[in-house]
BAVEX-811659 format. One line per 3 residues: number of its first residue (from 0); for each residue z, x, y of N, C-alpha, C. Coordinates in steps of 0.1 Angstrom, whole numbers, plus 5000, padded with zeros to 4 digits. Each point is the difference from the previous one (the first is absolute). Last residue first. Example, Ala and Ser with C-alpha at 12.3 -4.5 7.8 and 13.67 -1.06 7.14 Angstrom:
2
1 = 5071,5128,4978,5000,5009,5011,5008,4992,5011 ~ 4999,5003,4943,5000,4991,5012,5000,5009,5012
# end
This chain:
272
271 = 3281,1960,3558,5003,5005,4983,4993,5015,5002 ~ 4998,4956,5038,4998,5011,4990,5009,5006,4995 ~ 4981,4949,5004,5015,5007,5002,4992,5016,4997
268 = 4979,4949,5017,5000,5017,4991,5009,5007,5006 ~ 4990,4940,4997,5005,5014,5005,4998,5009,4993 ~ 4981,4947,5005,5006,5013,4993,5006,5008,5011
265 = 4986,4943,4993,5003,5012,5009,5005,5011,4988 ~ 4980,4947,5000,4997,5011,4989,5006,5013,5014 ~ 5003,4946,5010,4990,5007,5002,5006,5011,4988
262 = 4996,4945,4992,5009,5012,5005,4989,5014,5004 ~ 5004,4939,5001,4998,5014,5000,5002,5013,4999 ~ 5017,4949,4983,5002,5006,5012,4987,5014,4996
259 = 4990,4956,4972,5012,5010,5005,4999,5009,5010 ~ 4970,4961,4984,5015,4999,5003,5011,5008,5001 ~ 4946,4997,4983,5013,4998,4995,5012,4999,5005
256 = 4963,4999,5026,4998,4995,4982,5010,4996,4989 ~ 5005,5021,5049,4992,4987,5004,4999,4994,4988 ~ 5018,5042,5000,5007,4989,5003,4995,4987,5002
253 = 4978,5040,4982,5015,5000,4990,5005,4989,5010 ~ 4959,5009,5017,4997,4992,4990,5012,4998,4993 ~ 4992,5032,5031,5002,4991,5006,4998,4991,4986
250 = 5014,5046,4987,4987,4993,5005,5005,4989,5006 ~ 5037,5041,4998,4992,4987,4990,4988,4995,5009 ~ 5010,5054,5010,5005,4984,5000,4995,4987,4994
247 = 5003,5065,5013,4993,4984,4995,5006,4990,5001 ~ 5016,5041,5013,4989,5008,4995,4992,4987,4995 ~ 5042,5014,5040,4992,4988,4989,4989,5009,4999
244 = 5045,5026,5006,4990,4997,5004,4992,4992,4998 ~ 5051,5026,5004,4988,4995,4991,4990,4995,5004 ~ 5040,5022,5019,4991,5009,5000,4990,4994,4986
241 = 5037,4983,5024,5004,5007,4989,4994,5008,4992 ~ 4992,4967,5039,5009,5010,5006,5004,5012,4988 ~ 4971,4962,4985,4994,5004,5008,5011,5014,5003
238 = 5019,4967,4980,4996,5008,4993,4989,5010,5004 ~ 5021,4970,5027,5014,5009,4994,4992,5010,4990 ~ 4972,4962,5020,5004,5010,5008,5013,5013,4995
235 = 4987,4963,4976,4985,5009,4999,5006,5009,5010 ~ 5031,4966,4996,5002,5008,4990,4986,5009,4996 ~ 5003,4967,5039,5009,5010,5000,5004,5010,4988
232 = 4966,4968,4996,4997,5013,5013,5012,5009,4999 ~ 4975,4966,4970,5013,5003,4999,5003,5015,5010 ~ 4958,4971,4983,5010,4996,5012,5012,5007,5003
229 = 4977,5011,4959,4992,5007,5010,5004,4988,5014 ~ 5034,5018,4959,4991,4987,5008,4987,5005,5009 ~ 5017,5044,4968,5005,4988,5008,4988,4988,5003
226 = 5009,5044,4965,4993,4989,5006,5007,4991,5009 ~ 4992,5056,4977,5009,4988,5004,4995,4990,5000 ~ 5003,5057,4982,4991,4986,5006,5008,4990,4998
223 = 4996,5062,5001,5011,4986,4999,4991,4989,5006 ~ 4991,5055,4984,4999,4985,5004,5007,4991,5002 ~ 5001,5042,4978,4998,5006,5012,4995,4986,5011
220 = 5037,5015,4960,4987,4994,5000,4998,5000,5018 ~ 5039,5021,4970,4987,5007,5003,4986,4992,4999 ~ 5050,4995,5000,4994,4999,4989,4988,5007,4997
217 = 5024,5003,5044,5007,5005,4985,4993,4999,4988 ~ 4979,4980,5038,4999,5014,5001,5013,5008,4991 ~ 5001,4954,5005,4986,4998,4993,4998,5017,5005
214 = 5043,4988,5012,5000,4995,4987,4982,5008,4996 ~ 5010,4997,5042,5006,5010,4998,5000,4998,4983 ~ 4986,4967,5023,4988,5008,5001,5007,5014,4995
211 = 5021,4959,4997,4991,4996,4996,4994,5019,5001 ~ 5032,4993,5027,5007,5005,4987,4987,5001,4989 ~ 4993,4981,5045,4996,5014,4999,5009,5008,4989
208 = 5000,4952,5005,4989,5005,4997,4997,5016,4999 ~ 5040,4977,5010,4994,5000,4987,4989,5007,4996 ~ 5018,4997,5045,5005,5012,4992,5000,5000,4983
205 = 4982,4968,5031,4996,5008,5002,5006,5010,4993 ~ 5016,4958,4996,4985,5003,4992,4995,5012,5007 ~ 5037,4994,5019,5005,4999,4989,4985,5002,4991
202 = 5012,4995,5050,4994,5013,4992,5003,5002,4987 ~ 5010,4959,5026,5008,5009,5003,4997,5012,4993 ~ 4986,4955,4996,4996,5008,5016,5008,5009,5002
199 = 5021,4968,4961,4984,5006,5003,5002,5002,5017 ~ 5034,4984,4972,5000,5017,5005,4988,5003,4999 ~ 5015,4954,4990,5010,5006,5011,4999,5016,5003
196 = 4969,4978,4963,5002,4996,5016,5007,5003,5007 ~ 4992,5030,4962,5005,4991,5001,4996,4996,5013 ~ 4963,5022,4975,5012,5002,5010,5010,4988,5001
193 = 4952,5025,4967,5013,4983,5007,5012,5009,5002 ~ 4945,5016,4972,5009,5006,5014,5008,4982,5004 ~ 4971,5005,4962,5011,4992,4997,5007,5004,5012
190 = 4966,5035,4992,4999,4987,4997,5010,4994,4997 ~ 4964,5044,5000,5011,4996,5009,4997,4987,5001 ~ 4977,5038,4966,5001,4986,5012,5013,4997,5000
187 = 4971,5049,4985,5016,4992,5003,4997,4989,5007 ~ 4962,5026,4972,5006,4999,5014,5014,4994,4995 ~ 4949,5023,4977,5012,4991,4997,5011,5002,5014
184 = 4957,5026,4989,5000,4989,4987,5012,4992,5003 ~ 4969,5039,5032,5013,4992,5002,4996,4984,4986 ~ 4965,5028,5015,5009,5008,4992,5011,4991,4999
181 = 4968,4986,5027,4996,4999,4988,5012,5005,4986 ~ 5016,4978,5050,4993,5014,4996,4995,5001,4983 ~ 5013,4953,5025,5009,5012,4997,4988,5012,5000
178 = 4993,4953,4997,5005,5003,5014,5005,5009,5002 ~ 4992,4983,4960,4990,5001,5004,4999,5001,5015 ~ 5037,4993,4975,4996,5014,4997,4989,4997,5004
175 = 5020,4961,5000,5003,5010,5011,4995,5011,4997 ~ 4986,4967,4972,4999,4993,5010,5004,5009,5015 ~ 5005,5009,4950,4988,5005,5003,5001,4995,5017
172 = 5046,5013,4981,4992,4988,4998,4989,5004,5009 ~ 5041,5024,4981,4986,4999,5000,4992,4996,5002 ~ 5056,5013,5010,4991,4993,4996,4987,5008,5001
169 = 5056,5003,5004,4984,5009,4997,4994,4986,4991 ~ 5042,4990,5033,4996,4996,4986,4983,5009,5001 ~ 5048,4982,5030,4989,5012,4999,4996,5000,4987
166 = 5033,4967,5034,4998,5004,4986,4985,5008,5004 ~ 5046,4990,5028,4990,4994,5001,4996,5007,4988 ~ 5041,4979,5034,4992,5009,4988,4984,4996,5000
163 = 5050,4994,5027,4991,4998,5005,4995,5006,4987 ~ 5044,4995,5010,4991,4991,5013,4990,5000,4997 ~ 5048,5007,4967,4987,5003,5005,4994,4993,5012
160 = 5051,5010,4992,4987,4991,5004,4989,5008,5000 ~ 5050,5012,4975,4994,5004,5011,4986,4991,5001 ~ 5053,4998,4985,4985,5002,4992,4992,5000,5016
157 = 5047,5018,5008,4993,4986,4996,4987,4999,4995 ~ 5026,5038,5020,5010,4989,4994,4999,4988,4994 ~ 4973,5037,5020,5002,5004,4985,5011,4987,4994
154 = 4968,5000,5043,5013,4998,4995,5003,5001,4986 ~ 4961,5023,5029,5000,4995,4992,5018,4997,4994 ~ 4954,5012,5036,5013,5005,5002,5007,4989,4992
151 = 4955,4999,5007,5000,5014,4997,5016,5005,4998 ~ 4976,4953,4980,5005,5007,5015,5002,5012,4993 ~ 4967,4987,4973,5012,4991,5000,5004,5007,5012
148 = 4954,4991,4963,5006,5002,5013,5012,4997,5003 ~ 4966,5008,4959,5009,4993,5006,5007,5005,5011 ~ 4952,5001,4962,5010,5011,5011,5004,4986,5008
145 = 4980,5006,4947,5004,4991,5009,5014,5006,5010 ~ 4951,5017,4965,5013,4999,5006,5005,4990,5007 ~ 4958,5025,4960,5008,4986,5012,5016,5006,5003
142 = 4969,5033,4978,4994,4988,5001,5005,4987,5006 ~ 5025,5043,4992,4988,5002,5001,4988,4987,5003 ~ 5024,4995,4958,5006,5010,5012,4993,5007,5007
139 = 4993,4954,4974,5002,5013,4995,5005,5006,5017 ~ 5004,4948,4988,4993,5011,5005,5006,5013,4996 ~ 5020,4960,4987,4986,5002,4990,4993,5010,5006
136 = 5044,4980,5020,4998,5005,4983,4990,5005,4993 ~ 5002,4983,5044,5013,5017,5000,4998,5003,4983 ~ 4969,4961,5015,5000,5010,5003,5006,5014,4997
133 = 5013,4956,4990,4995,5006,4992,4991,5012,5002 ~ 5034,4978,5029,5007,5008,4990,4984,5007,4987 ~ 4990,4975,5038,5006,5014,5004,5003,5005,4989
130 = 4985,4957,4996,4993,5007,5004,5000,5015,5002 ~ 5036,4966,4996,4991,5005,4987,4987,5007,4999 ~ 5021,4982,5040,5012,5013,4991,4991,5006,4983
127 = 4980,4969,5031,4998,5012,5007,5013,5008,4995 ~ 4997,4953,4981,4986,5006,5000,4999,5013,5007 ~ 5039,4974,5010,4999,5007,4984,4985,5010,4996
124 = 5004,4978,5040,5010,5014,5001,5003,5001,4984 ~ 4975,4961,5009,4993,5012,5008,5012,5012,4995 ~ 5016,4962,4990,4991,5003,4990,4990,5015,5004
121 = 5034,4981,5030,5002,5005,4989,4992,5005,4991 ~ 4986,4974,5034,5007,5013,5006,5004,5010,4987 ~ 4995,4955,4999,4979,5008,4995,5009,5011,5005
118 = 5035,4969,5004,4994,5003,4986,4986,5010,4995 ~ 5016,4988,5046,5011,5009,4996,4994,5005,4982 ~ 4975,4967,5028,4999,5012,5003,5011,5007,4995
115 = 4983,4953,4997,5005,5008,4988,5001,5012,5004 ~ 4971,4972,5030,5007,4998,4993,5005,5009,4985 ~ 4974,5015,5039,5006,4988,5005,5010,4997,4990
112 = 4986,5050,4999,4996,4989,4997,5006,4988,5006 ~ 4992,5062,5011,5009,4980,5000,4991,4992,4996 ~ 4988,5050,4983,4999,4991,5015,5004,4987,4997
109 = 5013,5056,4989,5002,4980,4994,4997,4997,5010 ~ 5004,5047,5001,4986,4998,4997,5000,4978,4998 ~ 5040,5028,5011,4987,5005,5014,4988,4997,4993
106 = 5039,4988,4973,5003,4998,5014,4988,5000,5011 ~ 5000,5021,4954,4997,4989,5000,5002,4990,5014 ~ 5006,5048,4998,4985,4998,4999,5002,4983,4997
103 = 5043,5017,5000,4991,5007,5014,4988,4993,4999 ~ 5027,4995,4965,5001,4989,5004,4993,5003,5016 ~ 4992,5034,4964,4995,4986,4998,5001,4990,5011
100 = 5025,5040,5001,4989,5001,5006,4989,4986,4996 ~ 5050,5001,4984,4996,4998,5015,4986,5004,5005 ~ 5007,5004,4953,5004,4984,5005,4996,4999,5015
97 = 5004,5041,4984,4986,4995,4993,4999,4988,5006 ~ 5042,5025,5004,4988,5001,5010,4988,4991,4998 ~ 5036,4993,4969,5005,4993,5010,4985,5007,5013
94 = 4997,5015,4953,4999,4985,5000,4999,4996,5016 ~ 4987,5051,4995,5012,4991,4993,5002,4987,5004 ~ 4971,5045,5012,4997,4991,4990,5011,4992,4996
91 = 4991,5020,5047,5005,5001,4987,4998,4992,4990 ~ 4964,5010,5036,5008,4994,4999,5008,4999,4988 ~ 4981,5036,5036,4994,4994,4988,5011,4990,4996
88 = 4997,5015,5052,5003,5005,4984,4991,4993,4989 ~ 5013,5005,5061,4993,4994,4990,4998,5005,4988 ~ 5027,4992,5049,4998,5013,4991,4992,4991,4989
85 = 5010,4988,5056,5002,4998,4989,4997,5011,4986 ~ 5001,5002,5048,5010,4995,5002,5002,4992,4980 ~ 4969,5024,5025,4997,4991,5006,5010,4992,4997
82 = 4990,5037,4960,4996,4996,5018,5000,4983,5004 ~ 5001,5034,4955,5011,4996,5009,4991,5007,5013 ~ 4977,4997,4948,5004,4998,5013,5013,4995,5004
79 = 4992,5014,4956,4989,5000,5006,4999,5005,5013 ~ 5044,5013,4971,4990,4986,5003,4989,5003,5009 ~ 5035,5020,4956,4993,5003,5013,4996,4985,5008
76 = 5032,5029,4956,4995,4987,5007,4992,5000,5014 ~ 5005,5042,4969,5010,4993,5006,4988,4987,5006 ~ 4986,5043,4969,5008,4989,4998,5010,4988,5005
73 = 4964,5036,5017,5014,5008,4993,5008,4989,4990 ~ 4959,4991,5018,5000,5011,4988,5011,5006,4998 ~ 5003,4948,5019,4989,5010,5004,5002,5008,4984
70 = 5004,4948,4998,5010,5013,4996,4986,5010,5003 ~ 4992,4952,5000,5009,5006,5010,5007,5011,5001 ~ 4984,4976,4958,4997,5003,5009,5006,4996,5010
67 = 5014,5001,4955,4994,5013,5005,4990,5000,5012 ~ 5030,4959,4972,5004,5016,5009,4995,5013,5001 ~ 4975,4962,4969,5009,5001,5009,5012,5008,5003
64 = 4952,4993,4979,5002,5010,5006,5014,4997,5012 ~ 4987,4958,4974,4992,5015,4997,5002,5007,5013 ~ 5041,4969,4984,4984,4999,5004,4990,5011,5001
61 = 5051,4977,4985,4988,5008,4992,4986,4994,5012 ~ 5050,5018,5016,4991,4988,4998,4990,5007,4991 ~ 5049,5024,5001,4985,5000,5001,4991,4985,4999
58 = 5053,5015,5016,4995,4995,4988,4984,4998,5005 ~ 5039,5036,5009,4990,4993,5004,4991,4994,4994 ~ 5057,5019,5007,4990,5004,4994,4989,4990,5005
55 = 5048,5029,5012,4986,4992,5006,4990,4999,4988 ~ 5049,5019,4985,4990,5002,5008,4994,4990,5001 ~ 5037,4990,4975,5005,5001,5014,4989,5007,5008
52 = 5003,4982,4956,5001,5013,4999,5005,5007,5014 ~ 4979,4956,4984,5014,5001,4999,5009,5014,5005 ~ 4956,4973,5021,5003,5011,4996,5016,5001,4991
49 = 4958,4965,5028,5016,5003,4998,4998,5015,4992 ~ 4967,4961,5030,5000,5014,4987,5017,5005,5002 ~ 4979,4941,5008,5006,5018,5009,5002,5008,4990
46 = 4973,4947,4999,5009,5008,4990,4999,5014,5012 ~ 4988,4947,5014,4994,5015,4998,5011,5008,4992 ~ 4985,4947,5006,5008,5008,5002,4997,5016,4997
43 = 4985,4956,5029,4991,5011,4991,5013,5009,4999 ~ 4983,4947,5020,5013,5007,4997,4996,5013,4991 ~ 4974,4964,5038,5002,5007,4985,5009,5009,4998
40 = 4988,4977,5041,5005,4992,4990,5000,5003,4988 ~ 4977,5031,5033,4998,4986,5004,5004,4992,4985 ~ 5022,5037,4994,4985,5009,5008,4998,4980,4998
37 = 5043,5031,4990,4999,4990,5001,4985,4998,5011 ~ 5035,5033,4967,4989,5003,5009,4998,4987,5001 ~ 5039,5026,4977,4996,4989,5006,4992,4998,5007
34 = 5027,5041,4992,5001,4989,4984,4989,4991,4999 ~ 4996,5043,5030,5006,4986,5003,4999,4995,4987 ~ 5005,5052,5019,4997,4989,4990,5003,4989,5003
31 = 4985,5045,5031,5010,4989,4994,4994,4994,4990 ~ 4980,5046,5008,4997,4988,5002,5011,4990,4999 ~ 4989,5061,5007,5004,4986,4994,4998,4988,5008
28 = 4977,5048,4992,5003,4988,5007,5009,4989,4993 ~ 4995,5056,4995,5004,4991,4997,5000,4990,5008 ~ 4979,5048,4994,5002,4994,5008,5005,4985,4992
25 = 4983,5044,4986,5011,5001,5006,5005,4989,5010 ~ 4966,4987,4964,5002,5013,5003,5009,5005,5004 ~ 4998,4947,4994,4987,5015,5006,5008,5011,5000
22 = 5022,4949,4981,5005,5016,5001,4982,5002,5004 ~ 5026,4951,5005,4986,5013,4994,5003,5010,5005 ~ 5035,4954,4991,4995,5009,5009,4992,5014,4991
19 = 5004,4954,4992,5012,4997,5013,4998,5017,5005 ~ 4968,4963,4976,5005,5012,4999,5010,5000,5012 ~ 4980,4959,4968,5002,5005,5016,5008,5017,4998
16 = 4967,4977,4960,5013,5001,5004,5003,5002,5014 ~ 4965,4970,4973,4998,5011,5012,5016,5005,5002 ~ 4981,4966,4968,4999,5011,4997,5003,5011,5009
13 = 5001,4952,5013,5011,5004,4988,4999,5017,5000 ~ 4970,4970,5025,5010,5009,5002,5007,5008,4994 ~ 4974,4960,4987,4992,5010,5005,5004,5016,5003
10 = 5029,4956,4994,4994,5006,4987,4987,5016,5001 ~ 5020,4973,5038,5008,5011,4992,4995,5006,4990 ~ 4969,4968,5021,5006,5011,5009,5010,5011,4991
7 = 4993,4962,4983,4987,5005,4994,5001,5011,5005 ~ 5030,4968,5008,5003,5005,4985,4990,5009,5000 ~ 4997,4977,5037,5013,5005,5006,5003,5008,4984
4 = 4967,4967,5000,4993,5007,5010,5013,5017,5000 ~ 5012,4955,4979,4988,5006,4989,4997,5016,5010 ~ 5026,4969,5027,5005,5011,4989,4997,5009,4992
1 = 4973,4969,5026,5004,5010,5010,5010,5009,4986 ~ 4982,4958,4987,4990,5015,4999,5008,5008,5007
# end
């Protein structure tokens, strides 16, 4: 079964080429190419871009809006935030980085089990990856973004590790809209915020949340919303410090009858 899982992972990623060089206007961001990427016992072979004429070439990945997000009015690549030693930008839409982002989220949200934990983690990681790929492929521009954080000081001689990830999705859930002014018909929903364990409590999440604010203003959304577990006081404090306020919570019977942890809904208004 483990071998079958590895084959499925490899097939899922086979169509996502590894981009060694991405050109954004006046700035070229180079990323080292690795022929083989090992993720939790799953080996995935990647292709590199090349040009017989000697000039650099870019392999475009078949995602909606690929290569457009993260470009300013001058056609130059930009970071949304550069603070606390971290820089936040949109996900490079190539196979290697998509895998990295999915792995960060999988490691953050996987709940260990007593038996067959490694196997369950592989399935969970594949599910996270599949969901991320689907959103990248199917979401129209300015409706979904995956933002990633990396260290400000980048060693260009090695592949740069992503330390944090967050998803932003334009939404119209009436359960949220009822807490917004009548003229608000949609908002940006913040989800999937994850930070590698060794980089927690180092302001990575704070930088990611600030990047969400910047993107919200850039896209013209006045409100952001997220949910947090009612008893996760650390996360709630993080969101409160970022300007979010609690507007509602799950009813008590949610945990007593259904057995699910209760959540609170938190909303932030962005001046635009």
